TIDOMAR-673754 format. One record per residue (C-alpha): residue number from 1; x, y, z. Coordinates in Angstrom, 1 decimal, decimal comma. Each point is the difference from the previous one (the first is absolute). Layout:
> n|xx|yy|zz
> NUM|X|Y|Z
...
END
This chain:
> n|xx|yy|zz
> 1|-58,2|32,2|-2,2
> 2|1,3|3,3|1,0
> 3|3,2|1,4|-1,6
> 4|1,8|-0,4|3,3
> 5|-0,9|-3,7|0,3
> 6|1,1|-0,5|-3,7
> 7|3,4|1,6|0,8
> 8|0,5|-2,2|3,0
> 9|-1,1|-3,1|-1,9
> 10|2,4|0,9|-2,9
> 11|2,9|0,6|2,5
> 12|-0,7|-3,4|1,7
> 13|-0,2|-1,7|-3,4
> 14|3,3|1,5|-1,1
> 15|1,7|-1,0|3,3
> 16|-1,4|-3,5|-0,3
> 17|1,2|-0,3|-3,6
> 18|3,5|1,3|0,9
> 19|0,2|-2,5|2,9
> 20|-1,1|-2,8|-2,4
> 21|2,6|1,0|-2,6
> 22|2,8|0,1|2,7
> 23|-1,1|-3,4|1,4
> 24|0,0|-1,5|-3,5
> 25|3,5|1,4|-0,8
> 26|1,3|-1,3|3,3
> 27|-1,4|-3,4|-0,7
> 28|1,5|0,0|-3,5
> 29|3,5|1,0|1,2
> 30|-0,2|-2,4|2,9
> 31|-1,0|-2,9|-2,3
> 32|2,9|0,7|-2,2
> 33|2,4|-0,1|3,0
> 34|-1,5|-3,2|1,2
> 35|0,3|-1,6|-3,4
> 36|3,6|1,1|-0,2
> 37|0,7|-1,6|3,5
> 38|-1,8|-3,2|-1,1
> 39|2,1|-0,2|-3,2
> 40|3,2|0,6|2,0
> 41|-0,9|-2,7|2,5
> 42|-0,8|-2,5|-2,8
> 43|3,2|0,9|-1,8
> 44|2,3|-0,2|3,0
> 45|0,2|-3,7|0,4
> 46|1,0|-0,4|-3,7
> 47|2,7|2,7|0,1
> 48|3,2|-1,4|1,2
> 49|3,2|1,5|1,4
> 50|3,1|-0,2|-2,1
> 51|1,4|-2,7|2,4
> 52|-3,2|-2,1|-0,5
> 53|0,5|0,4|-3,8
> 54|3,6|-1,3|0,3
> 55|-1,0|-2,9|2,2
> 56|-2,9|-0,9|-2,3
> 57|2,6|-0,5|-2,8
> 58|1,6|-2,9|2,0
> 59|-0,6|-3,6|-0,5
> 60|-3,3|-0,8|1,7
> 61|1,6|-2,7|2,1
> 62|2,6|2,5|1,4
> 63|-2,3|3,0|0,3
> 64|-1,6|-0,9|3,4
> 65|3,4|-0,8|1,6
> 66|1,4|3,3|-1,3
> 67|-2,9|2,0|1,4
> 68|0,3|-1,7|3,4
> 69|3,7|0,6|0,1
> 70|-0,3|3,7|-1,0
> 71|-2,7|0,6|2,6
> 72|1,9|-1,7|2,8
> 73|3,1|2,1|-0,9
> 74|-2,1|3,2|0,0
> 75|-1,4|-0,9|3,4
> 76|3,4|-0,5|1,4
> 77|1,3|3,3|-1,4
> 78|-3,1|2,0|1,0
> 79|1,2|1,0|3,5
> 80|3,1|1,5|-1,5
> 81|-2,0|2,1|-2,4
> 82|-2,4|1,0|2,7
> 83|2,9|1,1|2,2
> 84|1,4|2,0|-2,9
> 85|-3,3|1,8|-0,5
> 86|-0,4|0,7|3,7
> 87|3,6|1,4|0,3
> 88|-0,5|2,2|-3,1
> 89|-3,3|1,3|1,4
> 90|1,6|0,7|3,3
> 91|2,8|2,0|-1,8
> 92|-2,6|1,9|-2,0
> 93|-2,0|0,8|3,2
> 94|3,2|1,1|1,7
> 95|0,9|2,2|-2,9
> 96|-3,3|1,8|0,3
> 97|0,1|0,4|3,8
> 98|1,3|3,0|1,9
> 99|2,5|-2,3|1,8
> 100|1,8|-1,0|-3,2
> 101|3,2|-1,9|0,7
> 102|2,1|-0,4|-3,2
> 103|2,1|-2,8|1,5
> 104|-3,1|-2,0|1,1
> 105|-1,7|0,5|-3,4
> 106|3,2|-1,2|-1,8
> 107|0,1|-3,0|2,3
> 108|-3,7|-0,8|-0,7
> 109|0,6|0,2|-3,7
> 110|3,1|-2,3|0,2
> 111|-2,0|-2,5|2,0
> 112|-2,8|0,2|-2,6
> 113|2,4|-0,7|-2,8
> 114|1,6|-2,9|1,9
> 115|-3,4|-1,6|0,6
> 116|-1,0|0,5|-3,6
> 117|3,3|-1,6|-1,2
> 118|-0,5|-2,9|2,4
> 119|-3,5|-0,6|-1,4
> 120|1,2|0,3|-3,6
> 121|2,9|-2,3|0,7
> 122|-2,4|-2,6|1,4
> 123|-2,3|0,2|-3,0
> 124|2,9|-0,1|-2,5
> 125|1,7|-3,0|1,7
> 126|-3,3|-1,9|0,1
> 127|-0,6|0,9|-3,7
> 128|3,4|-1,2|-1,0
> 129|-0,5|-3,2|1,9
> 130|-3,4|-0,5|-1,7
> 131|1,5|0,8|-3,4
> 132|2,6|-2,7|0,5
> 133|-2,8|-2,6|0,4
> 134|-1,7|0,9|-3,4
> 135|0,7|-1,3|-3,5
> 136|1,5|2,5|-2,4
> 137|-3,3|1,1|-1,6
> 138|-1,7|0,6|3,3
> 139|3,1|1,7|1,4
> 140|0,1|2,4|-3,0
> 141|-3,7|0,8|0,4
> 142|0,4|0,7|3,7
> 143|3,4|1,8|-0,2
> 144|-1,9|3,4|0,0
> 145|-0,5|-0,4|3,7
> 146|3,6|1,1|0,5
> 147|-0,6|3,5|-1,4
> 148|1,4|2,6|2,4
> 149|-2,9|2,5|-0,3
> 150|-2,1|-2,2|2,2
> 151|-2,5|-0,6|-2,7
> 152|-0,3|-2,6|-2,7
> 153|0,3|1,1|-3,6
> 154|-2,2|-2,1|-2,3
> 155|1,2|-0,3|-3,5
> 156|-2,3|-1,7|-2,5
> 157|2,9|-0,1|-2,5
> 158|3,4|-0,5|1,4
> 159|1,7|1,3|-3,2
> 160|-1,7|3,4|0,4
> 161|1,3|2,2|2,8
> 162|-2,4|1,5|2,4
> 163|-0,4|3,7|0,7
> 164|2,1|-0,4|3,1
> 165|2,8|-1,5|-2,0
> 166|-0,1|2,9|-2,5
> 167|0,2|2,5|2,9
> 168|3,0|-1,9|1,4
> 169|1,8|0,3|-3,4
> 170|-0,6|3,7|-0,3
END
């Protein structure tokens, strides 16, 4: 082979090897991402929200009725929360537009708050009514649904304050 042909063959070999290394690295990184997604998908059904954890602590005979009642209550309150989100988005859009009207933005925010309060009032009234139907142990386990922050705080040991409780004291 001539020196020119050897140089061309060497360049082609180097290019092919670089391509093979890049393909191998891509496959290795892609495989790791796919494995992470599979692990997350397999874990997801087993991980439960704090509300599910609280409901799972209830007496098994009561658990299904509580789930159905809470779901029905949430469905009834859903339009109020959707209205609140829409009004708030409209206020944000108005604030960012060249035709900003402070009075209209204030009115939209007030309507948003009113809708949110209606939704929260429905949820709280249904929750109190539900709590009234439970025995004391189940009522105590489910009492966390009345937290004002809109999320349930799960305490494994009631005698140990949570981080949120510590912040409230400070």
